[in-house]
C-alpha positions as CSV (number, residue, x, y, z in Angstrom):
1,M,58.4,-8.9,46.0
2,S,56.6,-9.7,42.7
3,D,58.1,-12.5,40.6
4,I,56.2,-11.5,37.5
5,Y,57.4,-8.9,35.0
6,C,53.9,-7.7,33.9
7,A,50.8,-7.6,36.1
8,V,47.4,-8.5,34.8
9,A,46.1,-4.9,34.7
10,E,49.2,-3.9,32.8
11,F,48.8,-6.6,30.2
12,Q,45.1,-5.7,29.7
13,A,46.2,-2.2,29.0
14,W,48.8,-3.1,26.4
15,P,47.7,-2.6,22.7
16,T,47.9,-6.3,21.8
17,G,44.6,-6.4,20.0
18,L,43.7,-9.6,21.9
19,D,40.3,-10.4,23.3
20,L,41.1,-11.3,26.9
21,Q,37.4,-12.0,27.9
22,D,37.3,-15.6,26.6
23,L,40.5,-17.2,27.9
24,I,38.1,-19.7,29.6
25,S,34.9,-20.1,27.7
26,G,31.9,-18.8,29.7
27,A,33.9,-18.1,32.8
28,P,33.3,-14.9,34.9
29,P,35.8,-11.9,34.8
30,D,37.6,-13.0,38.0
31,A,38.3,-16.4,36.5
32,Q,39.5,-14.8,33.3
33,A,41.9,-12.6,35.3
34,T,43.2,-15.6,37.3
35,E,43.9,-17.5,34.1
36,L,45.7,-14.4,32.6
37,G,47.8,-14.2,35.8
38,M,48.9,-17.8,35.5
39,L,49.8,-17.1,31.8
40,L,51.9,-14.1,32.8
41,L,53.6,-16.1,35.5
42,S,54.6,-18.7,32.9
43,A,55.7,-16.0,30.5
44,S,57.9,-14.6,33.3
45,R,59.5,-18.0,33.9
46,Y,60.1,-18.4,30.1
47,V,61.9,-15.1,30.2
48,E,64.1,-16.5,33.0
49,A,64.8,-19.6,31.0
50,I,66.4,-17.3,28.4
51,T,68.3,-15.1,30.9
52,L,69.4,-18.1,32.9
53,Q,68.5,-16.3,36.2
54,P,65.5,-14.5,37.8
55,L,65.6,-10.8,37.3
56,Y,63.4,-9.7,40.2
57,C,65.3,-8.8,43.4
58,R,65.6,-11.6,46.0
59,A,67.9,-12.9,48.7
60,V,70.4,-15.4,47.4
61,T,72.6,-17.7,49.5
62,D,75.5,-19.2,47.6
63,P,76.8,-22.5,48.9
64,P,80.4,-22.7,50.1
65,A,82.8,-22.0,47.3
66,Q,86.6,-22.0,47.1
67,A,87.9,-18.4,47.1
68,G,90.8,-17.1,45.1
69,V,93.3,-14.8,46.5
70,G,93.6,-11.3,45.0
71,P,95.9,-8.3,45.6
72,G,96.8,-7.8,49.3
73,G,95.5,-11.3,50.1
74,R,91.9,-10.4,49.7
75,L,89.5,-13.3,49.1
76,Q,87.7,-13.3,45.7
77,V,84.6,-15.3,45.1
78,R,82.5,-15.5,41.9
79,L,78.8,-15.1,42.8
80,A,76.2,-17.4,41.3
81,S,73.7,-14.6,40.4
82,Q,74.3,-11.5,38.3
83,F,73.1,-8.0,39.1
84,A,74.1,-8.4,42.7
85,Q,73.4,-5.4,44.8
86,A,74.9,-5.9,48.3
87,V,76.3,-8.6,50.5
88,T,74.1,-9.1,53.6
89,A,76.2,-11.8,55.3
90,A,79.4,-13.7,54.6
91,Q,81.7,-16.2,56.4
92,W,84.9,-18.0,55.6
93,M,86.9,-21.0,56.9
94,S,90.4,-22.2,56.0
95,S,89.6,-25.9,55.8
96,T,86.6,-28.2,56.3
97,L,88.1,-29.1,59.7
98,G,87.9,-25.5,61.0
99,G,85.0,-23.4,62.0
100,W,83.3,-20.6,60.2
101,N,84.5,-17.0,60.7
102,S,82.1,-14.1,60.2
103,I,83.0,-11.3,57.7
104,P,81.4,-8.0,58.4
105,P,79.1,-7.0,55.4
106,A,80.9,-3.6,55.3
107,N,84.1,-5.4,54.4
108,C,82.5,-7.2,51.4
109,H,82.6,-5.5,48.1
110,I,81.0,-6.4,44.8
111,Y,82.8,-5.8,41.5
112,G,81.5,-6.3,38.0
113,Q,78.3,-7.9,39.2
114,L,79.6,-11.4,39.6
115,L,82.8,-10.9,41.6
116,A,82.9,-10.2,45.3
117,Q,86.0,-9.5,47.5
118,Y,86.2,-10.1,51.2
119,W,88.5,-9.4,54.2
120,A,87.8,-9.6,57.9
121,D,88.4,-6.6,60.1
122,G,90.8,-5.1,57.6
123,V,93.1,-8.1,57.8
124,S,93.0,-10.9,55.2
125,P,92.4,-14.4,56.4
126,V,95.0,-15.5,53.9
127,T,98.4,-14.4,55.0
128,S,100.8,-16.8,53.4
129,W,101.2,-19.6,50.8
130,G,100.7,-23.2,51.8
131,R,97.6,-22.7,53.9
132,P,94.5,-25.0,53.3
133,P,92.0,-23.8,50.7
134,V,89.7,-21.1,51.9
135,L,85.9,-21.5,51.5
136,V,83.5,-18.6,51.5
137,M,79.7,-18.7,51.9
138,T,77.8,-15.6,50.9
139,Q,74.3,-14.2,51.3
140,Y,73.4,-11.2,49.1
141,T,70.6,-9.5,47.3
142,A,70.5,-9.8,43.5
143,G,68.2,-8.6,40.8
144,F,66.0,-5.5,40.3
145,P,63.5,-4.5,42.9
146,N,60.0,-5.4,41.7
147,P,57.5,-4.9,44.6
148,M,53.8,-4.1,44.4
149,L,51.9,-1.5,46.3
150,A,50.5,-3.0,49.5
151,A,48.0,-0.2,50.0
152,N,46.4,2.6,48.0
153,A,48.8,5.6,47.4
154,T,47.4,9.1,47.3
155,A,48.5,11.9,45.0
156,G,50.4,14.6,46.9
157,T,51.9,12.2,49.5
158,D,55.6,11.4,49.4
159,S,55.5,7.8,50.6
160,F,53.7,4.5,50.0
161,L,53.7,0.9,51.4
162,V,55.0,-2.0,49.4
163,D,54.6,-5.8,49.8
164,D,58.4,-6.3,50.0
165,A,61.2,-3.7,50.2
166,T,64.1,-6.1,49.3
167,G,66.7,-4.3,47.3
168,L,65.2,-0.8,47.6
169,T,67.7,1.8,48.7
170,G,67.5,5.5,49.6
171,A,69.9,8.3,48.7
172,V,73.4,7.9,50.1
173,T,75.9,10.8,50.5
174,V,79.6,9.9,50.0
175,A,81.9,12.9,50.8
176,N,80.3,15.7,48.7
177,L,78.5,13.4,46.3
178,T,74.9,12.3,46.8
179,L,74.0,9.0,45.1
180,P,70.2,8.8,44.2
181,G,68.1,6.1,45.6
182,T,66.4,3.4,43.6
183,A,64.4,4.7,40.6
184,L,61.0,3.0,40.2
185,T,58.2,3.1,37.7
186,L,54.7,2.7,38.9
187,Y,52.9,0.7,36.1
188,D,49.4,2.0,36.9
189,S,46.9,1.3,34.1
190,T,43.8,1.8,36.2
191,G,44.6,4.9,38.3
192,G,46.4,8.1,37.4
193,G,48.7,6.4,34.8
194,R,52.4,5.4,34.7
195,E,54.7,7.5,37.0
196,N,58.4,7.5,37.6
197,V,59.6,8.1,41.2
198,T,62.9,8.0,43.1
199,V,63.3,6.5,46.6
200,S,64.6,8.8,49.3
201,S,64.6,6.4,52.2
202,V,63.2,3.0,53.2
203,S,61.9,1.9,56.6
204,A,60.5,-1.6,56.8
205,Q,57.9,-1.7,54.0
206,T,57.4,2.1,53.9
207,V,59.1,3.8,51.0
208,T,59.6,7.6,51.2
209,L,60.1,9.4,47.9
210,T,62.2,12.4,46.9
211,A,59.0,14.2,45.6
212,P,55.3,13.8,46.2
213,L,53.3,11.5,43.9
214,A,51.6,13.3,41.0
215,F,48.8,10.7,40.8
216,S,46.9,8.3,43.0
217,H,47.6,4.6,42.6
218,P,45.6,1.6,43.9
219,A,47.1,-1.4,45.8
220,G,48.5,-4.1,43.5
221,V,50.3,-1.7,41.1
222,R,53.8,-2.8,40.3
223,A,56.5,-0.3,41.5
224,S,59.4,-1.7,39.6
225,A,63.1,-1.2,38.7
226,V,63.0,-4.1,36.3
227,P,64.3,-2.9,32.9
228,Y,61.4,-2.1,30.5
229,A,62.8,-4.6,27.9
230,V,62.1,-7.4,30.4
231,T,58.5,-6.4,30.7
232,Q,58.2,-6.1,26.9
233,A,59.6,-9.6,26.6
234,A,57.0,-11.0,29.1
235,V,54.2,-9.3,27.2
236,F,55.6,-10.7,23.9
237,V,55.7,-14.2,25.2
238,A,52.2,-14.1,26.7
239,S,50.7,-12.5,23.5
240,R,52.5,-15.0,21.3
241,Y,51.1,-17.9,23.3
242,L,47.5,-16.6,23.1
243,K,47.8,-16.0,19.3
244,E,49.2,-19.4,18.5
245,K,46.8,-21.2,20.8
246,R,43.9,-19.6,19.0
247,A,45.5,-20.3,15.6
248,G,46.2,-24.0,16.5
249,G,50.0,-23.4,16.5
250,S,52.7,-25.4,18.2
251,L,53.4,-23.1,21.1
252,V,52.3,-25.0,24.2
253,L,52.1,-24.4,28.0
254,G,53.9,-27.0,30.0
255,A,56.2,-27.6,33.0
256,G,55.7,-24.0,34.2
257,A,57.2,-22.5,31.0
258,L,56.2,-21.7,27.4
259,E,57.8,-24.1,25.0
260,S,57.8,-24.1,21.2
261,L,58.4,-27.1,19.0
262,Q,60.2,-24.8,16.6
263,A,61.9,-22.5,19.1
264,D,65.4,-22.8,17.7
265,R,64.2,-21.8,14.2
266,D,61.6,-19.3,15.1
267,P,62.6,-15.7,14.1
268,D,60.3,-14.2,16.7
269,I,62.0,-16.2,19.5
270,A,65.4,-15.1,18.1
271,L,64.2,-11.5,18.4
272,L,63.1,-12.1,21.9
273,R,66.5,-13.5,22.8
274,D,68.1,-10.3,21.3
275,L,65.8,-8.2,23.5
276,L,67.0,-10.1,26.6
277,R,70.6,-10.4,25.7
278,P,71.9,-7.7,28.2
279,Y,70.3,-9.6,31.0
280,I,71.5,-13.1,30.3
281,R,73.7,-14.5,33.0
282,R,77.4,-14.6,32.0
283,I,79.3,-17.6,33.4
């Protein structure tokens, strides 16, 4: 799963007006691309400093947390990461002296992104007042799928291989309603162009689509469900850094993130925060 929100080839295709051939004076193209990749990685981490959480899909394990008791005695736990997709494992215990009890993932439900409810085998572990506090430990997937193609994909085929299928889901039928699978955008700036696809099913790292590909795409293309505004934000940050660096500005690269000496008073940074506002973690 890619942890950047804009790949090198994507950025090179954006109409930034920047000369990307002299990031390192006199260096060959491969070194220039490596330098740009490091910049985009830092720009992605800067985006996360604003959103207060990563936005690419990943497995999250929350440490033991005290659970509240909801209607019917169901346990309720506030998750640490927003945009949670599905609980993959959970367990509870009634006190630190007791042992952990497994909760089937099918009995774990996510509400409003940050709230999960649990019960074991249809019976709540909380049956009466006066029992010791109940702790719950949860593992789940959170964020938006953001894999890269692990091999070339050919036009006319209805599947491709990705480097990590975490968070990708196929179509699911509930009663007479079919819910579509994950919608992905292939950000291809070197092959056939950008293409939108919908996942039909997933097996290991092979993704089958609801319709054949219209274009061929090389390995390394990002096949992402990350909101477009997040990619725009990463491009903005990387472009801003390059422009200020060449103009002798105050934006510096340090500690794995882009930092501005005037960030709180910078109108452009304020606009960036507005762009990312829907994805900021709410506590």
